[in-house]
C-alpha positions, -999 to 999 in steps of 0.1 A, spaced: -285 334 -701 -259 338 -729 -263 304 -754 -234 283 -745 -223 278 -780 -225 316 -789 -203 320 -755 -173 293 -765 -179 303 -803 -173 342 -794 -147 332 -772 -127 314 -795 -130 339 -825 -120 367 -801 -87 342 -792 -80 339 -826 -80 376 -837 -59 384 -806 -32 356 -814 -33 366 -849 -25 398 -845 -3 400 -820 17 373 -845 11 406 -874 23 434 -854 -12 445 -849 -20 438 -812 -50 458 -811 -69 442 -836 -75 413 -813 -86 442 -783 -111 456 -806 -124 422 -817 -125 408 -777 -144 445 -767 -172 442 -793 -175 404 -786 -177 412 -745 -199 441 -755 -227 415 -773 -219 389 -740 -229 417 -718 -257 428 -736 -268 392 -734 -263 389 -700 -288 393 -673 -269 404 -646 -243 429 -665 -227 444 -634 -220 410 -618 -207 398 -648 -187 432 -660 -169 431 -624 -163 394 -631 -146 402 -658 -126 433 -648 -110 411 -622 -101 383 -641 -84 407 -666 -66 421 -638 -59 388 -621 -46 373 -658 -22 403 -666 -10 398 -628 -1 364 -637 10 363 -672 34 394 -663 47 374 -633 53 345 -656 67 364 -685 90 382 -657 104 349 -647 112 337 -683 91 313 -689 77 328 -723 80 361 -745 56 376 -765 59 386 -804 59 419 -812 64 434 -775 83 460 -760 71 465 -721 93 444 -704 73 443 -669 38 438 -678 24 415 -702 10 428 -737 -28 444 -739 -41 414 -764 -37 389 -734 -53 411 -707 -83 410 -735 -78 370 -738 -82 368 -697 -116 392 -702 -127 367 -732 -125 335 -710 -137 348 -678 -165 359 -701 -169 319 -702 -168 310 -668 -202 314 -661 -219 305 -690 -208 278 -715 -180 263 -685 -203 263 -660 -204 230 -657 -179 225 -646 -185 242 -612 -181 218 -583 -160 194 -604 -128 201 -591 -106 174 -600 -121 175 -634 -113 214 -632 -79 210 -624 -71 184 -652 -91 205 -674 -71 236 -666 -36 213 -664 -43 205 -700 -66 231 -718 -40 262 -705 -8 246 -715 -25 237 -751 -40 274 -753 -3 290 -748 12 261 -771 -12 267 -799 -3 305 -793 33 295 -797 23 278 -834 8 309 -841 41 329 -834 26 348 -808 50 341 -777 82 318 -779 87 300 -748 117 306 -733 135 281 -712 123 250 -732 85 237 -743 85 210 -722 98 231 -691 74 256 -697 43 236 -709 47 218 -671 48 248 -650 16 265 -672 2 228 -667 5 234 -629 -5 271 -628 -38 261 -649 -42 234 -627 -49 259 -600 -62 290 -621 -91 273 -637 -109 263 -606 -100 294 -587 -114 317 -616 -146 292 -612 -146 298 -572 -148 332 -577 -174 335 -605 -196 315 -581 -187 335 -556 -193 367 -569 -225 355 -588 -239 344 -549 -235 382 -542 -257 391 -560 -278 358 -564 -277 344 -534 -302 314 -542 -276 304 -571 -263 269 -564 
């Protein structure tokens, strides 16, 4: 099992690399750092295949969600040229976030109200910090964007935790 401290610390290291790389027009920097951290994560994980599958599915779902929110005019990304797909560093962030759900954030499983609250606060704060670092810009207004993100993330975090549990239960049926 991956130690929770190592898990969350490596996620935040990758998070900073992705945001700062995007801000300084080096989006691949964060992607490479996150890929290395995910490789280490998978090396330390007992159920590598199941964990990798969950990380890839979350990357796809998160990329789709952020692309839809971007297309909906909620925010724009700095130094990003594709108008229909969120940047690759966002996909890396989603994949890094996925790596925390079976490990450092596992304690949230089954605590639905707390998980919704955690998502409603943590998700928007992460985007707000990204805006503060210059990686994205909120389009309609800061308050509108944060409110929409609070609603979205209050559903995303419990949904992803449920998906993580479901996918791990398919491999380990004895897991609670």
